[in-house]
C-alpha positions as CSV (number, residue, x, y, z in Angstrom):
1,M,38.0,-208.7,-257.8
2,V,37.3,-204.9,-258.6
3,Q,40.3,-203.3,-258.3
4,Q,40.4,-198.9,-258.4
5,M,42.4,-198.3,-261.7
6,M,44.7,-195.8,-260.0
7,P,45.1,-195.6,-256.5
8,M,43.1,-192.9,-254.4
9,D,46.8,-191.1,-252.9
10,I,45.7,-187.6,-253.8
11,Q,47.9,-186.2,-250.4
12,G,50.9,-187.5,-252.3
13,T,52.1,-190.0,-249.7
14,N,53.7,-193.0,-250.4
15,Q,50.8,-195.3,-249.4
16,N,50.7,-198.8,-250.6
17,V,48.1,-199.5,-253.7
18,D,46.9,-202.4,-251.5
19,G,45.7,-200.2,-248.5
20,N,43.4,-198.5,-251.8
21,R,41.7,-201.2,-252.8
22,R,38.3,-202.5,-251.3
23,K,37.8,-205.7,-250.2
24,F,34.3,-207.5,-251.2
25,K,32.6,-210.7,-249.8
26,H,31.6,-213.4,-252.3
27,I,34.5,-213.3,-254.6
28,G,37.0,-216.2,-255.2
29,K,38.9,-217.4,-257.6
30,L,39.0,-220.9,-259.6
31,K,42.5,-223.1,-258.0
32,D,43.1,-224.6,-261.5
33,S,42.5,-221.7,-263.8
34,G,42.8,-218.3,-261.6
35,A,39.7,-217.6,-263.0
36,N,37.5,-215.1,-260.6
37,V,34.2,-216.2,-259.5
38,A,31.3,-214.4,-258.0
39,I,30.2,-217.1,-255.0
40,I,26.3,-217.4,-254.9
41,F,25.8,-220.1,-252.1
42,R,29.3,-221.5,-250.1
43,T,27.6,-224.8,-249.7
44,V,24.6,-226.8,-251.3
45,P,22.0,-228.9,-249.0
46,E,22.9,-232.7,-248.9
47,E,26.3,-231.5,-250.4
48,S,28.2,-229.8,-248.4
49,S,31.6,-230.2,-249.8
50,N,30.1,-228.6,-253.4
51,C,29.1,-224.9,-253.7
52,L,27.8,-222.5,-256.7
53,V,29.3,-219.8,-258.3
54,I,29.0,-218.0,-261.6
55,G,31.8,-216.6,-264.1
56,P,30.7,-212.7,-264.2
57,K,32.9,-212.1,-267.3
58,F,30.4,-214.6,-269.4
59,L,27.5,-212.0,-268.6
60,D,27.3,-209.3,-271.5
61,D,28.1,-205.8,-270.7
62,T,24.2,-205.0,-269.0
63,Y,23.9,-207.4,-266.8
64,H,27.7,-208.1,-265.9
65,N,27.6,-204.3,-264.5
66,S,24.5,-204.9,-262.9
67,F,25.6,-207.9,-261.3
68,M,28.2,-206.6,-260.3
69,K,26.9,-203.7,-258.6
70,A,24.4,-206.0,-256.4
71,L,27.6,-208.0,-254.9
72,E,28.8,-205.1,-253.9
73,S,26.3,-203.0,-252.9
74,Q,25.6,-202.9,-248.8
75,E,22.7,-205.2,-249.1
76,G,25.0,-207.7,-250.7
77,Q,28.1,-207.2,-248.8
78,D,25.6,-207.7,-245.7
79,A,24.2,-210.8,-247.1
80,F,25.6,-214.4,-244.9
81,E,24.9,-215.8,-248.8
82,L,24.8,-213.5,-251.9
83,G,22.1,-215.6,-253.6
84,T,19.4,-215.0,-250.8
85,Y,20.5,-211.3,-251.6
86,L,20.1,-211.9,-255.6
87,N,16.9,-213.8,-255.1
88,R,15.4,-210.3,-254.1
89,A,17.1,-208.0,-256.4
90,V,16.5,-207.1,-259.7
91,F,18.3,-205.9,-263.1
92,P,17.4,-202.6,-264.3
93,D,15.0,-204.5,-266.7
94,G,13.2,-205.7,-264.1
95,T,14.3,-209.7,-264.1
96,N,15.4,-211.1,-260.9
97,I,18.7,-211.6,-260.9
98,L,18.9,-215.1,-259.2
99,S,16.3,-216.3,-261.7
100,F,18.4,-214.9,-264.6
101,L,21.2,-216.6,-263.8
102,H,20.0,-220.4,-263.2
103,Q,17.2,-220.1,-266.2
104,G,20.4,-218.7,-268.3
105,N,22.8,-222.0,-266.9
106,Y,25.4,-219.3,-265.7
107,I,25.4,-220.6,-262.0
108,K,27.8,-223.9,-262.2
109,K,27.8,-226.5,-259.0
110,I,31.9,-227.1,-258.3
111,P,33.8,-228.6,-255.4
112,T,34.4,-226.0,-251.9
113,K,38.0,-227.2,-252.2
114,N,38.6,-225.9,-255.8
115,V,37.5,-222.2,-255.1
116,V,40.3,-219.6,-253.1
117,V,38.6,-216.8,-251.4
118,T,41.3,-214.2,-251.0
119,M,41.1,-212.6,-247.1
120,G,43.1,-210.2,-246.6
121,S,45.9,-208.7,-248.9
122,G,48.4,-210.9,-250.7
123,N,48.5,-214.3,-251.3
124,D,49.0,-214.8,-247.5
125,G,45.4,-214.2,-247.1
126,E,44.3,-216.9,-249.3
127,V,42.1,-219.3,-247.9
128,S,40.3,-222.4,-249.8
129,L,36.6,-221.8,-249.6
130,D,36.3,-225.7,-247.9
131,E,39.1,-224.7,-245.3
132,L,36.7,-221.1,-244.9
133,N,33.2,-222.7,-244.5
134,K,35.0,-225.0,-241.5
135,L,36.0,-221.7,-240.1
136,I,32.5,-220.3,-240.2
137,A,30.5,-223.6,-239.1
138,K,33.3,-223.7,-235.8
139,E,32.7,-219.7,-235.3
140,K,28.6,-220.6,-235.4
141,N,29.0,-223.6,-233.4
142,V,27.8,-226.0,-236.3
143,K,28.5,-228.5,-238.8
144,V,29.3,-227.3,-242.2
145,S,26.4,-228.8,-244.0
146,E,24.0,-227.0,-241.5
147,L,25.5,-223.5,-243.3
148,S,23.6,-224.6,-246.7
149,V,20.5,-222.5,-247.1
150,E,17.5,-224.5,-247.2
151,D,15.0,-224.2,-249.8
152,P,12.3,-221.9,-248.2
153,T,9.2,-224.1,-250.2
154,P,7.4,-227.1,-248.3
155,K,8.4,-230.3,-250.1
156,Q,5.5,-232.0,-251.2
157,T,4.9,-236.0,-250.5
158,A,3.2,-238.1,-252.7
159,D,0.0,-238.1,-250.5
160,D,-0.2,-233.6,-251.2
161,T,0.3,-234.2,-254.4
162,K,-3.1,-236.9,-254.4
163,K,-5.0,-234.7,-252.3
164,K,-4.9,-231.7,-254.5
165,T,-5.9,-233.7,-257.5
166,A,-8.5,-235.3,-255.7
167,K,-10.0,-231.9,-254.8
168,K,-10.6,-231.3,-258.3
């Protein structure tokens, strides 16, 4: 999670440092190690108990900083799933962010129960991603399995492949 180095309390009031921190969506940590992760997709199609995450610390400085800017951007924060925004976003060198992460094997599929998301300040606001997904599904009046983002490309059948081959 990105945190300010020093409180922005320039008035001299005795304000709590937590009040100065910005809360970002799409950020979590692994239950077992506490390592920070960015949640690319909260669920996987046909595997609603799994999610896709990356460990931003494994990116080199240039890509890490650009990735974090994308995550923290208004578009990144407004996105229901960070991955849908990253599919449109590019690094400064013009490389598509989501494609780079996928091709570089940075994206990992892990069980949603192994990721903790902080909702609010302190440990009181921590919830496991599987529970958060249940809350979101309930709010949207859908099943957790319906939260996953489907692949927008049409699925090909064996008949489609035969038709394309026969035309050549």
